PyMOL commands that place a pseudoatom at each C-alpha (Angstrom):
pseudoatom trace, name=CA, resn=MET, resi=1, chain=A, elem=C, hetatm=0, pos=[105.369, 14.762, -96.930]
pseudoatom trace, name=CA, resn=ARG, resi=2, chain=A, elem=C, hetatm=0, pos=[106.918, 14.182, -100.317]
pseudoatom trace, name=CA, resn=LEU, resi=3, chain=A, elem=C, hetatm=0, pos=[105.911, 12.271, -103.412]
pseudoatom trace, name=CA, resn=ARG, resi=4, chain=A, elem=C, hetatm=0, pos=[108.259, 10.217, -105.572]
pseudoatom trace, name=CA, resn=LEU, resi=5, chain=A, elem=C, hetatm=0, pos=[108.341, 7.389, -108.055]
pseudoatom trace, name=CA, resn=VAL, resi=6, chain=A, elem=C, hetatm=0, pos=[108.357, 3.905, -106.583]
pseudoatom trace, name=CA, resn=LYS, resi=7, chain=A, elem=C, hetatm=0, pos=[111.621, 2.043, -105.990]
pseudoatom trace, name=CA, resn=GLU, resi=8, chain=A, elem=C, hetatm=0, pos=[112.049, -1.708, -105.835]
pseudoatom trace, name=CA, resn=GLU, resi=9, chain=A, elem=C, hetatm=0, pos=[113.000, -1.495, -102.150]
pseudoatom trace, name=CA, resn=ASP, resi=10, chain=A, elem=C, hetatm=0, pos=[109.548, 0.022, -101.394]
pseudoatom trace, name=CA, resn=THR, resi=11, chain=A, elem=C, hetatm=0, pos=[107.829, -3.311, -102.009]
pseudoatom trace, name=CA, resn=LYS, resi=12, chain=A, elem=C, hetatm=0, pos=[107.625, -4.448, -98.370]
pseudoatom trace, name=CA, resn=ALA, resi=13, chain=A, elem=C, hetatm=0, pos=[106.245, -1.113, -97.103]
pseudoatom trace, name=CA, resn=ILE, resi=14, chain=A, elem=C, hetatm=0, pos=[103.705, -0.938, -99.929]
pseudoatom trace, name=CA, resn=LEU, resi=15, chain=A, elem=C, hetatm=0, pos=[102.658, -4.540, -99.344]
pseudoatom trace, name=CA, resn=ASP, resi=16, chain=A, elem=C, hetatm=0, pos=[102.179, -3.761, -95.641]
pseudoatom trace, name=CA, resn=ILE, resi=17, chain=A, elem=C, hetatm=0, pos=[99.771, -0.960, -96.580]
pseudoatom trace, name=CA, resn=TYR, resi=18, chain=A, elem=C, hetatm=0, pos=[97.936, -3.187, -99.052]
pseudoatom trace, name=CA, resn=ALA, resi=19, chain=A, elem=C, hetatm=0, pos=[97.627, -5.884, -96.365]
pseudoatom trace, name=CA, resn=GLN, resi=20, chain=A, elem=C, hetatm=0, pos=[95.363, -3.516, -94.403]
pseudoatom trace, name=CA, resn=TYR, resi=21, chain=A, elem=C, hetatm=0, pos=[92.785, -3.844, -97.189]
pseudoatom trace, name=CA, resn=ILE, resi=22, chain=A, elem=C, hetatm=0, pos=[92.845, -7.593, -97.931]
pseudoatom trace, name=CA, resn=ASP, resi=23, chain=A, elem=C, hetatm=0, pos=[90.169, -8.440, -95.369]
pseudoatom trace, name=CA, resn=THR, resi=24, chain=A, elem=C, hetatm=0, pos=[87.928, -5.593, -96.548]
pseudoatom trace, name=CA, resn=ALA, resi=25, chain=A, elem=C, hetatm=0, pos=[85.741, -5.168, -99.606]
pseudoatom trace, name=CA, resn=ILE, resi=26, chain=A, elem=C, hetatm=0, pos=[87.988, -2.345, -100.852]
pseudoatom trace, name=CA, resn=SER, resi=27, chain=A, elem=C, hetatm=0, pos=[90.295, -4.869, -102.509]
pseudoatom trace, name=CA, resn=PHE, resi=28, chain=A, elem=C, hetatm=0, pos=[88.719, -7.752, -104.395]
pseudoatom trace, name=CA, resn=GLU, resi=29, chain=A, elem=C, hetatm=0, pos=[91.796, -9.869, -103.805]
pseudoatom trace, name=CA, resn=TYR, resi=30, chain=A, elem=C, hetatm=0, pos=[91.253, -12.688, -101.293]
pseudoatom trace, name=CA, resn=VAL, resi=31, chain=A, elem=C, hetatm=0, pos=[94.846, -13.600, -100.401]
pseudoatom trace, name=CA, resn=LEU, resi=32, chain=A, elem=C, hetatm=0, pos=[97.705, -11.204, -99.784]
pseudoatom trace, name=CA, resn=PRO, resi=33, chain=A, elem=C, hetatm=0, pos=[100.352, -11.749, -102.472]
pseudoatom trace, name=CA, resn=ASP, resi=34, chain=A, elem=C, hetatm=0, pos=[103.821, -12.763, -101.339]
pseudoatom trace, name=CA, resn=GLU, resi=35, chain=A, elem=C, hetatm=0, pos=[106.517, -10.094, -101.510]
pseudoatom trace, name=CA, resn=GLU, resi=36, chain=A, elem=C, hetatm=0, pos=[108.152, -11.410, -104.694]
pseudoatom trace, name=CA, resn=SER, resi=37, chain=A, elem=C, hetatm=0, pos=[104.834, -11.584, -106.580]
pseudoatom trace, name=CA, resn=PHE, resi=38, chain=A, elem=C, hetatm=0, pos=[103.986, -8.077, -105.423]
pseudoatom trace, name=CA, resn=ARG, resi=39, chain=A, elem=C, hetatm=0, pos=[107.425, -6.810, -106.502]
pseudoatom trace, name=CA, resn=LYS, resi=40, chain=A, elem=C, hetatm=0, pos=[106.814, -8.229, -110.002]
pseudoatom trace, name=CA, resn=ARG, resi=41, chain=A, elem=C, hetatm=0, pos=[103.377, -6.629, -110.092]
pseudoatom trace, name=CA, resn=ILE, resi=42, chain=A, elem=C, hetatm=0, pos=[104.831, -3.215, -109.192]
pseudoatom trace, name=CA, resn=LYS, resi=43, chain=A, elem=C, hetatm=0, pos=[107.636, -3.591, -111.716]
pseudoatom trace, name=CA, resn=GLY, resi=44, chain=A, elem=C, hetatm=0, pos=[105.207, -4.580, -114.475]
pseudoatom trace, name=CA, resn=ILE, resi=45, chain=A, elem=C, hetatm=0, pos=[103.017, -1.540, -113.903]
pseudoatom trace, name=CA, resn=ALA, resi=46, chain=A, elem=C, hetatm=0, pos=[105.883, 0.913, -113.339]
pseudoatom trace, name=CA, resn=LYS, resi=47, chain=A, elem=C, hetatm=0, pos=[107.596, 0.122, -116.635]
pseudoatom trace, name=CA, resn=GLU, resi=48, chain=A, elem=C, hetatm=0, pos=[104.773, 1.881, -118.531]
pseudoatom trace, name=CA, resn=TYR, resi=49, chain=A, elem=C, hetatm=0, pos=[102.753, 3.966, -116.071]
pseudoatom trace, name=CA, resn=PRO, resi=50, chain=A, elem=C, hetatm=0, pos=[103.410, 6.201, -113.057]
pseudoatom trace, name=CA, resn=TYR, resi=51, chain=A, elem=C, hetatm=0, pos=[103.592, 4.372, -109.731]
pseudoatom trace, name=CA, resn=LEU, resi=52, chain=A, elem=C, hetatm=0, pos=[103.969, 6.848, -106.889]
pseudoatom trace, name=CA, resn=VAL, resi=53, chain=A, elem=C, hetatm=0, pos=[104.623, 6.687, -103.170]
pseudoatom trace, name=CA, resn=CYS, resi=54, chain=A, elem=C, hetatm=0, pos=[103.879, 9.254, -100.503]
pseudoatom trace, name=CA, resn=GLU, resi=55, chain=A, elem=C, hetatm=0, pos=[106.577, 9.471, -97.841]
pseudoatom trace, name=CA, resn=THR, resi=56, chain=A, elem=C, hetatm=0, pos=[106.444, 11.120, -94.451]
pseudoatom trace, name=CA, resn=ASP, resi=57, chain=A, elem=C, hetatm=0, pos=[109.011, 11.179, -91.643]
pseudoatom trace, name=CA, resn=GLU, resi=58, chain=A, elem=C, hetatm=0, pos=[107.505, 7.875, -90.460]
pseudoatom trace, name=CA, resn=GLY, resi=59, chain=A, elem=C, hetatm=0, pos=[107.973, 6.143, -93.827]
pseudoatom trace, name=CA, resn=ILE, resi=60, chain=A, elem=C, hetatm=0, pos=[105.655, 5.361, -96.734]
pseudoatom trace, name=CA, resn=ALA, resi=61, chain=A, elem=C, hetatm=0, pos=[102.138, 6.558, -95.937]
pseudoatom trace, name=CA, resn=GLY, resi=62, chain=A, elem=C, hetatm=0, pos=[100.495, 5.537, -99.193]
pseudoatom trace, name=CA, resn=TYR, resi=63, chain=A, elem=C, hetatm=0, pos=[100.860, 4.789, -102.854]
pseudoatom trace, name=CA, resn=ALA, resi=64, chain=A, elem=C, hetatm=0, pos=[98.965, 5.242, -106.093]
pseudoatom trace, name=CA, resn=TYR, resi=65, chain=A, elem=C, hetatm=0, pos=[99.430, 4.023, -109.616]
pseudoatom trace, name=CA, resn=ALA, resi=66, chain=A, elem=C, hetatm=0, pos=[97.861, 4.005, -113.041]
pseudoatom trace, name=CA, resn=HIS, resi=67, chain=A, elem=C, hetatm=0, pos=[97.480, 1.152, -115.476]
pseudoatom trace, name=CA, resn=ARG, resi=68, chain=A, elem=C, hetatm=0, pos=[95.788, 0.560, -118.786]
pseudoatom trace, name=CA, resn=GLN, resi=69, chain=A, elem=C, hetatm=0, pos=[92.024, 0.637, -118.361]
pseudoatom trace, name=CA, resn=MET, resi=70, chain=A, elem=C, hetatm=0, pos=[91.328, -2.048, -120.989]
pseudoatom trace, name=CA, resn=GLU, resi=71, chain=A, elem=C, hetatm=0, pos=[93.625, -4.014, -123.248]
pseudoatom trace, name=CA, resn=ARG, resi=72, chain=A, elem=C, hetatm=0, pos=[92.396, -3.381, -126.809]
pseudoatom trace, name=CA, resn=GLU, resi=73, chain=A, elem=C, hetatm=0, pos=[94.430, -0.799, -128.739]
pseudoatom trace, name=CA, resn=ALA, resi=74, chain=A, elem=C, hetatm=0, pos=[91.586, 1.729, -129.017]
pseudoatom trace, name=CA, resn=TYR, resi=75, chain=A, elem=C, hetatm=0, pos=[91.540, 2.021, -125.204]
pseudoatom trace, name=CA, resn=GLN, resi=76, chain=A, elem=C, hetatm=0, pos=[95.187, 3.147, -124.969]
pseudoatom trace, name=CA, resn=TRP, resi=77, chain=A, elem=C, hetatm=0, pos=[94.206, 6.765, -124.186]
pseudoatom trace, name=CA, resn=ASN, resi=78, chain=A, elem=C, hetatm=0, pos=[92.501, 5.683, -120.957]
pseudoatom trace, name=CA, resn=ALA, resi=79, chain=A, elem=C, hetatm=0, pos=[94.024, 4.747, -117.622]
pseudoatom trace, name=CA, resn=GLU, resi=80, chain=A, elem=C, hetatm=0, pos=[92.605, 3.271, -114.432]
pseudoatom trace, name=CA, resn=LEU, resi=81, chain=A, elem=C, hetatm=0, pos=[93.877, 4.719, -111.162]
pseudoatom trace, name=CA, resn=SER, resi=82, chain=A, elem=C, hetatm=0, pos=[94.344, 2.917, -107.849]
pseudoatom trace, name=CA, resn=ILE, resi=83, chain=A, elem=C, hetatm=0, pos=[95.272, 4.333, -104.468]
pseudoatom trace, name=CA, resn=TYR, resi=84, chain=A, elem=C, hetatm=0, pos=[95.939, 2.864, -101.041]
pseudoatom trace, name=CA, resn=LEU, resi=85, chain=A, elem=C, hetatm=0, pos=[96.791, 4.829, -97.907]
pseudoatom trace, name=CA, resn=SER, resi=86, chain=A, elem=C, hetatm=0, pos=[97.916, 3.542, -94.565]
pseudoatom trace, name=CA, resn=LYS, resi=87, chain=A, elem=C, hetatm=0, pos=[94.933, 3.589, -92.188]
pseudoatom trace, name=CA, resn=ASP, resi=88, chain=A, elem=C, hetatm=0, pos=[96.580, 6.340, -90.110]
pseudoatom trace, name=CA, resn=ALA, resi=89, chain=A, elem=C, hetatm=0, pos=[97.326, 8.456, -93.211]
pseudoatom trace, name=CA, resn=THR, resi=90, chain=A, elem=C, hetatm=0, pos=[93.774, 8.988, -94.455]
pseudoatom trace, name=CA, resn=SER, resi=91, chain=A, elem=C, hetatm=0, pos=[91.998, 12.357, -94.444]
pseudoatom trace, name=CA, resn=LYS, resi=92, chain=A, elem=C, hetatm=0, pos=[95.277, 14.313, -94.584]
pseudoatom trace, name=CA, resn=GLY, resi=93, chain=A, elem=C, hetatm=0, pos=[95.185, 15.319, -98.251]
pseudoatom trace, name=CA, resn=TYR, resi=94, chain=A, elem=C, hetatm=0, pos=[97.702, 12.685, -99.363]
pseudoatom trace, name=CA, resn=GLY, resi=95, chain=A, elem=C, hetatm=0, pos=[95.224, 10.946, -101.648]
pseudoatom trace, name=CA, resn=LYS, resi=96, chain=A, elem=C, hetatm=0, pos=[94.397, 14.166, -103.479]
pseudoatom trace, name=CA, resn=LYS, resi=97, chain=A, elem=C, hetatm=0, pos=[98.100, 14.929, -103.990]
pseudoatom trace, name=CA, resn=LEU, resi=98, chain=A, elem=C, hetatm=0, pos=[98.857, 11.413, -105.235]
pseudoatom trace, name=CA, resn=TYR, resi=99, chain=A, elem=C, hetatm=0, pos=[95.901, 11.417, -107.655]
pseudoatom trace, name=CA, resn=THR, resi=100, chain=A, elem=C, hetatm=0, pos=[96.666, 14.929, -108.926]
pseudoatom trace, name=CA, resn=SER, resi=101, chain=A, elem=C, hetatm=0, pos=[100.267, 13.929, -109.598]
pseudoatom trace, name=CA, resn=LEU, resi=102, chain=A, elem=C, hetatm=0, pos=[99.192, 10.766, -111.414]
pseudoatom trace, name=CA, resn=MET, resi=103, chain=A, elem=C, hetatm=0, pos=[96.855, 12.725, -113.660]
pseudoatom trace, name=CA, resn=ASP, resi=104, chain=A, elem=C, hetatm=0, pos=[99.482, 15.398, -114.405]
pseudoatom trace, name=CA, resn=ILE, resi=105, chain=A, elem=C, hetatm=0, pos=[101.978, 12.709, -115.440]
pseudoatom trace, name=CA, resn=LEU, resi=106, chain=A, elem=C, hetatm=0, pos=[99.395, 10.773, -117.447]
pseudoatom trace, name=CA, resn=LYS, resi=107, chain=A, elem=C, hetatm=0, pos=[98.584, 13.937, -119.427]
pseudoatom trace, name=CA, resn=LEU, resi=108, chain=A, elem=C, hetatm=0, pos=[102.236, 14.088, -120.477]
pseudoatom trace, name=CA, resn=GLN, resi=109, chain=A, elem=C, hetatm=0, pos=[101.974, 10.453, -121.634]
pseudoatom trace, name=CA, resn=GLY, resi=110, chain=A, elem=C, hetatm=0, pos=[99.022, 11.295, -123.857]
pseudoatom trace, name=CA, resn=VAL, resi=111, chain=A, elem=C, hetatm=0, pos=[96.239, 9.828, -121.698]
pseudoatom trace, name=CA, resn=LYS, resi=112, chain=A, elem=C, hetatm=0, pos=[92.886, 11.569, -122.201]
pseudoatom trace, name=CA, resn=THR, resi=113, chain=A, elem=C, hetatm=0, pos=[90.514, 9.915, -119.716]
pseudoatom trace, name=CA, resn=VAL, resi=114, chain=A, elem=C, hetatm=0, pos=[91.075, 8.382, -116.284]
pseudoatom trace, name=CA, resn=TYR, resi=115, chain=A, elem=C, hetatm=0, pos=[88.857, 6.031, -114.328]
pseudoatom trace, name=CA, resn=GLY, resi=116, chain=A, elem=C, hetatm=0, pos=[88.517, 5.076, -110.703]
pseudoatom trace, name=CA, resn=LEU, resi=117, chain=A, elem=C, hetatm=0, pos=[86.638, 1.943, -109.656]
pseudoatom trace, name=CA, resn=VAL, resi=118, chain=A, elem=C, hetatm=0, pos=[85.310, 2.114, -106.110]
pseudoatom trace, name=CA, resn=THR, resi=119, chain=A, elem=C, hetatm=0, pos=[83.628, -0.636, -104.140]
pseudoatom trace, name=CA, resn=VAL, resi=120, chain=A, elem=C, hetatm=0, pos=[80.639, 1.081, -102.547]
pseudoatom trace, name=CA, resn=PRO, resi=121, chain=A, elem=C, hetatm=0, pos=[80.008, 2.240, -99.999]
pseudoatom trace, name=CA, resn=ASN, resi=122, chain=A, elem=C, hetatm=0, pos=[83.446, 3.771, -99.481]
pseudoatom trace, name=CA, resn=GLU, resi=123, chain=A, elem=C, hetatm=0, pos=[82.759, 7.347, -98.409]
pseudoatom trace, name=CA, resn=LYS, resi=124, chain=A, elem=C, hetatm=0, pos=[86.389, 8.499, -98.386]
pseudoatom trace, name=CA, resn=SER, resi=125, chain=A, elem=C, hetatm=0, pos=[87.205, 7.195, -101.863]
pseudoatom trace, name=CA, resn=GLU, resi=126, chain=A, elem=C, hetatm=0, pos=[83.916, 8.449, -103.283]
pseudoatom trace, name=CA, resn=ALA, resi=127, chain=A, elem=C, hetatm=0, pos=[84.584, 11.905, -101.783]
pseudoatom trace, name=CA, resn=LEU, resi=128, chain=A, elem=C, hetatm=0, pos=[88.145, 11.927, -103.186]
pseudoatom trace, name=CA, resn=HIS, resi=129, chain=A, elem=C, hetatm=0, pos=[86.937, 11.232, -106.711]
pseudoatom trace, name=CA, resn=GLU, resi=130, chain=A, elem=C, hetatm=0, pos=[84.126, 13.766, -106.510]
pseudoatom trace, name=CA, resn=SER, resi=131, chain=A, elem=C, hetatm=0, pos=[86.428, 16.463, -105.058]
pseudoatom trace, name=CA, resn=LEU, resi=132, chain=A, elem=C, hetatm=0, pos=[88.757, 16.031, -108.036]
pseudoatom trace, name=CA, resn=GLY, resi=133, chain=A, elem=C, hetatm=0, pos=[85.976, 16.429, -110.598]
pseudoatom trace, name=CA, resn=PHE, resi=134, chain=A, elem=C, hetatm=0, pos=[85.350, 12.793, -111.451]
pseudoatom trace, name=CA, resn=GLU, resi=135, chain=A, elem=C, hetatm=0, pos=[81.811, 11.949, -112.532]
pseudoatom trace, name=CA, resn=LYS, resi=136, chain=A, elem=C, hetatm=0, pos=[79.945, 8.779, -111.646]
pseudoatom trace, name=CA, resn=VAL, resi=137, chain=A, elem=C, hetatm=0, pos=[79.320, 7.038, -114.944]
pseudoatom trace, name=CA, resn=GLY, resi=138, chain=A, elem=C, hetatm=0, pos=[77.864, 3.762, -113.787]
pseudoatom trace, name=CA, resn=VAL, resi=139, chain=A, elem=C, hetatm=0, pos=[77.486, 1.101, -111.156]
pseudoatom trace, name=CA, resn=CYS, resi=140, chain=A, elem=C, hetatm=0, pos=[78.232, -2.561, -111.697]
pseudoatom trace, name=CA, resn=LYS, resi=141, chain=A, elem=C, hetatm=0, pos=[75.744, -4.265, -109.398]
pseudoatom trace, name=CA, resn=ASN, resi=142, chain=A, elem=C, hetatm=0, pos=[76.811, -7.316, -107.398]
pseudoatom trace, name=CA, resn=THR, resi=143, chain=A, elem=C, hetatm=0, pos=[80.018, -7.494, -109.423]
pseudoatom trace, name=CA, resn=GLY, resi=144, chain=A, elem=C, hetatm=0, pos=[82.176, -9.080, -106.741]
pseudoatom trace, name=CA, resn=TYR, resi=145, chain=A, elem=C, hetatm=0, pos=[81.701, -11.291, -103.702]
pseudoatom trace, name=CA, resn=LYS, resi=146, chain=A, elem=C, hetatm=0, pos=[83.896, -10.240, -100.784]
pseudoatom trace, name=CA, resn=SER, resi=147, chain=A, elem=C, hetatm=0, pos=[83.680, -10.244, -96.999]
pseudoatom trace, name=CA, resn=GLY, resi=148, chain=A, elem=C, hetatm=0, pos=[80.456, -12.234, -96.971]
pseudoatom trace, name=CA, resn=ALA, resi=149, chain=A, elem=C, hetatm=0, pos=[78.416, -10.127, -99.385]
pseudoatom trace, name=CA, resn=TRP, resi=150, chain=A, elem=C, hetatm=0, pos=[77.912, -9.231, -103.027]
pseudoatom trace, name=CA, resn=ARG, resi=151, chain=A, elem=C, hetatm=0, pos=[79.477, -5.829, -103.725]
pseudoatom trace, name=CA, resn=ASP, resi=152, chain=A, elem=C, hetatm=0, pos=[78.656, -3.022, -106.131]
pseudoatom trace, name=CA, resn=VAL, resi=153, chain=A, elem=C, hetatm=0, pos=[81.430, -1.078, -107.861]
pseudoatom trace, name=CA, resn=THR, resi=154, chain=A, elem=C, hetatm=0, pos=[80.968, 2.511, -108.998]
pseudoatom trace, name=CA, resn=TRP, resi=155, chain=A, elem=C, hetatm=0, pos=[82.875, 3.700, -112.053]
pseudoatom trace, name=CA, resn=PHE, resi=156, chain=A, elem=C, hetatm=0, pos=[84.200, 7.256, -111.839]
pseudoatom trace, name=CA, resn=GLU, resi=157, chain=A, elem=C, hetatm=0, pos=[85.489, 9.010, -114.972]
pseudoatom trace, name=CA, resn=LYS, resi=158, chain=A, elem=C, hetatm=0, pos=[87.399, 12.229, -115.650]
pseudoatom trace, name=CA, resn=GLN, resi=159, chain=A, elem=C, hetatm=0, pos=[88.651, 13.783, -118.873]
pseudoatom trace, name=CA, resn=ILE, resi=160, chain=A, elem=C, hetatm=0, pos=[92.187, 15.100, -118.291]
pseudoatom trace, name=CA, resn=ALA, resi=161, chain=A, elem=C, hetatm=0, pos=[93.157, 16.210, -121.810]
pseudoatom trace, name=CA, resn=PRO, resi=162, chain=A, elem=C, hetatm=0, pos=[91.425, 17.224, -125.043]
pseudoatom trace, name=CA, resn=TYR, resi=163, chain=A, elem=C, hetatm=0, pos=[90.313, 14.589, -127.510]
pseudoatom trace, name=CA, resn=GLU, resi=164, chain=A, elem=C, hetatm=0, pos=[92.075, 15.157, -130.852]
pseudoatom trace, name=CA, resn=SER, resi=165, chain=A, elem=C, hetatm=0, pos=[90.805, 13.754, -134.138]
pseudoatom trace, name=CA, resn=GLU, resi=166, chain=A, elem=C, hetatm=0, pos=[94.188, 12.058, -134.749]
pseudoatom trace, name=CA, resn=PRO, resi=167, chain=A, elem=C, hetatm=0, pos=[95.679, 11.287, -131.304]
pseudoatom trace, name=CA, resn=LYS, resi=168, chain=A, elem=C, hetatm=0, pos=[99.294, 10.222, -131.052]
pseudoatom trace, name=CA, resn=PRO, resi=169, chain=A, elem=C, hetatm=0, pos=[99.854, 6.861, -129.361]
pseudoatom trace, name=CA, resn=ILE, resi=170, chain=A, elem=C, hetatm=0, pos=[100.571, 7.091, -125.656]
pseudoatom trace, name=CA, resn=PHE, resi=171, chain=A, elem=C, hetatm=0, pos=[104.100, 6.359, -124.517]
pseudoatom trace, name=CA, resn=SER, resi=172, chain=A, elem=C, hetatm=0, pos=[105.884, 5.053, -121.444]
pseudoatom trace, name=CA, resn=VAL, resi=173, chain=A, elem=C, hetatm=0, pos=[106.298, 7.180, -118.356]
pseudoatom trace, name=CA, resn=TRP, resi=174, chain=A, elem=C, hetatm=0, pos=[110.061, 6.663, -118.824]
pseudoatom trace, name=CA, resn=GLU, resi=175, chain=A, elem=C, hetatm=0, pos=[109.974, 8.578, -122.119]
pseudoatom trace, name=CA, resn=ILE, resi=176, chain=A, elem=C, hetatm=0, pos=[108.973, 11.739, -120.234]
pseudoatom trace, name=CA, resn=PRO, resi=177, chain=A, elem=C, hetatm=0, pos=[111.962, 13.853, -119.205]
pseudoatom trace, name=CA, resn=GLN, resi=178, chain=A, elem=C, hetatm=0, pos=[112.536, 12.972, -115.554]
pseudoatom trace, name=CA, resn=GLU, resi=179, chain=A, elem=C, hetatm=0, pos=[112.879, 16.639, -114.599]
pseudoatom trace, name=CA, resn=LYS, resi=180, chain=A, elem=C, hetatm=0, pos=[109.250, 17.190, -115.692]
pseudoatom trace, name=CA, resn=ILE, resi=181, chain=A, elem=C, hetatm=0, pos=[108.098, 14.356, -113.447]
pseudoatom trace, name=CA, resn=ALA, resi=182, chain=A, elem=C, hetatm=0, pos=[110.222, 15.676, -110.577]
pseudoatom trace, name=CA, resn=GLU, resi=183, chain=A, elem=C, hetatm=0, pos=[108.653, 19.121, -111.038]
pseudoatom trace, name=CA, resn=ILE, resi=184, chain=A, elem=C, hetatm=0, pos=[105.122, 17.670, -110.867]
pseudoatom trace, name=CA, resn=LEU, resi=185, chain=A, elem=C, hetatm=0, pos=[105.950, 15.694, -107.740]
pseudoatom trace, name=CA, resn=ARG, resi=186, chain=A, elem=C, hetatm=0, pos=[107.560, 18.723, -106.041]
pseudoatom trace, name=CA, resn=LYS, resi=187, chain=A, elem=C, hetatm=0, pos=[104.583, 20.926, -106.931]
pseudoatom trace, name=CA, resn=ASN, resi=188, chain=A, elem=C, hetatm=0, pos=[102.132, 18.469, -105.393]
pseudoatom trace, name=CA, resn=SER, resi=189, chain=A, elem=C, hetatm=0, pos=[104.189, 17.585, -102.301]
for i in range(1, 189): cmd.bond("trace and resi %d" % i, "trace and resi %d" % (i + 1))
show_as sticks, trace
zoom trace
C-alpha cells in the first residue's frame, strides 16, 4: 500500500469507488456525477488542498481530500475532510493513514482545525474519527433526506495546530515543498 497525490488519470477509479456510496446515506448526492464533472471537481479541490489516493497492487483502494470548511475569510484556518474506501478495502488501516497524511499536510498549509461530517449511524467512520482524537461537537438532526429517510449528521472536530493571536493566511498545498509532502506520504504508507 502506498499513498500519493491524485493524478488526473485517477478520475475513473475514484469515481468507481464513489459510485459504491451513491445509493447509501453516506453520500448525500443522489446521482453519480459523470466522469468529466468529477474530474473538474477533483481538479478544483486539488489546486488548493491535498487530495490523496491509496494504491495497492490491485489499484486504487481509496481516496481522501480536504476542502475549505466554510467560505468566509475568517474560516480559512479550518478544513473539512472526506474519505471514501472501496468496500473491500475497509478495516485495513487505510483510512487512518489517509486521514493522518491529510492532517500532516494541512498543518504545513497553516490549517488549525479539521472537521469530519458523518451521516449516522456509520460505525466505521465514527470509529475512525474517534480513534484519531476527533471530538463530537454536534449533531444536525434530520439534515438530509436520503435512501427513504431523514438523516442526522454528526460533526467531528480536531485541533491539529496551535491557535496564534496573529495567524498567517493559509496557502495552497502546491506552495509546500513537494519533498515534504512525499516524506509525509512515505511515512504513512
